[in-house]
C-alpha positions in Angstrom: 10.3 18.2 7.8 9.1 17.4 4.2 5.6 16.5 3.5 4.3 14.1 0.9 0.9 12.9 -0.2 0.6 9.2 -1.0 -2.0 6.6 -1.9 -1.8 3.2 -0.3 -3.8 0.1 -0.9 -4.9 -2.8 1.3 -5.0 -5.4 -1.4 -7.2 -8.4 -0.7 -7.7 -11.7 -2.3 -10.2 -13.8 -0.6 -9.0 -13.9 3.0 -5.4 -12.9 2.4 -3.7 -9.5 2.1 -0.7 -8.4 0.0 2.4 -6.7 1.4 5.7 -6.0 -0.2 9.3 -5.5 1.2 10.7 -2.3 -0.4 14.1 -2.7 -2.1 16.9 -1.4 0.1 17.9 1.2 -2.4 14.6 3.2 -2.0 15.0 6.7 -0.6 12.3 6.2 2.1 11.9 3.1 4.2 14.2 0.9 2.2 14.0 -2.7 3.2 10.8 -2.3 5.1 7.4 -4.0 4.6 4.7 -1.8 3.0 1.3 -1.9 1.4 1.2 -1.1 -2.3 1.7 2.7 -2.5 2.6 5.5 -4.7 3.0 9.3 -4.7 0.1 11.5 -5.7 0.9 13.5 -8.8 -0.6 16.8 -9.6 -3.9 16.6 -11.6 -3.8 12.8 -11.6 -6.9 10.9 -10.7 -6.1 8.9 -7.5 -8.5 6.0 -8.4 -6.6 5.4 -11.7 -3.3 6.0 -10.1 -3.7 3.4 -7.2 -4.9 0.8 -9.8 -1.9 1.6 -12.0 0.5 1.3 -9.1 -1.0 -2.1 -8.3 -0.4 -3.2 -11.9 3.0 -1.8 -12.2 4.3 -3.1 -8.9 2.7 -6.5 -8.9 1.1 -7.2 -12.2 -2.3 -7.7 -10.6 -5.6 -6.1 -11.8 -7.8 -4.9 -9.0 -11.2 -3.4 -8.3 -11.5 -0.5 -5.8 -14.0 -1.5 -3.1 -13.7 1.9 -1.2 -11.3 4.4 0.0 -11.1 6.5 3.1 -10.4 10.0 4.4 -6.7 10.8 4.6 -4.6 10.3 7.6 -1.1 11.5 8.6 1.9 9.5 9.7 5.0 11.3 10.9 8.3 9.4 10.6 11.2 10.4 8.4 8.7 12.9 6.8 5.1 13.9 7.1 3.1 11.3 5.0 -0.4 12.3 4.2 -1.9 8.9 3.3 -5.1 8.4 1.2 -6.1 4.7 1.9 -7.8 2.3 -0.4 -9.3 -1.2 -0.1 -8.8 -3.2 -3.4 -9.9 -6.7 -4.3 -7.4 -8.3 -6.6 -9.0 -10.4 -9.4 -6.2 -12.9 -9.1 -3.6 -14.0 -6.5 -0.7 -14.5 -8.9 1.6 -11.6 -8.8 4.7 -10.6 -10.7 7.5 -9.2 -8.6 8.7 -5.9 -9.9 12.3 -5.9 -8.6 12.7 -2.1 -9.0 10.1 -1.6 -6.2 10.1 -4.7 -4.0 12.5 -7.5 -3.1 9.5 -9.7 -1.9 5.8 -9.8 -2.2 3.5 -12.1 -0.1 0.0 -12.8 0.6 -0.7 -13.0 4.4 -3.5 -13.4 7.0 -4.3 -10.0 8.4 -3.5 -11.2 12.0 0.0 -11.9 10.8 0.3 -8.4 9.0 -0.8 -6.7 12.3 2.5 -8.1 14.0 4.7 -6.1 11.5 6.0 -3.1 13.3 6.4 -0.8 10.3 2.8 -1.3 9.2 1.1 -0.5 12.5 0.3 3.2 11.8 -1.1 2.3 8.4 -3.2 -0.5 9.9 -4.5 1.9 12.6 -5.5 4.4 9.7 -7.2 1.6 7.8 -9.2 0.5 10.8 -10.3 4.0 11.9 -11.6 4.5 8.4 -13.6 1.3 8.2 -11.4 -0.3 5.5 -10.7 -3.4 7.7 
C-alpha cells in the first residue's frame, strides 16, 4: 500500500464550513466530497502550503486558527493527514474546475452526514479543531 502525507483544512466562514466535490478525473477519490487538501511537498512550509491550496482551489484568502497533530486514514492508500482550522476572510469563492466540480458552504451537522468525510471529521474532533 502506498503512503502519502497531505494537509487538509476545515475552512470556516461564520457558522458555515466549505467542502468541495473532487472532479471525477482525479487519481484518488474522484467525484467524492472533500475538505480543501493538498500533498505535502519536501521542504515546503505546511502553513504557507495550506493557505496557497485554499487560494488556488477556491480563490479564498484565509487565516490559520490552529492545526492539529497528524492522523492516519487507510483507504485506497495510507493517508497521513495534517489537519488545519482556517477562517476564510470572505464567503465568495471561485470554483477551480481543475480540482472541483462543486464547492459549497454547509452547516457542520450536514457535513457530518457525508460518508466520505467521516474519518476526517473524527480526526478533526479528536484534535479539538471542531
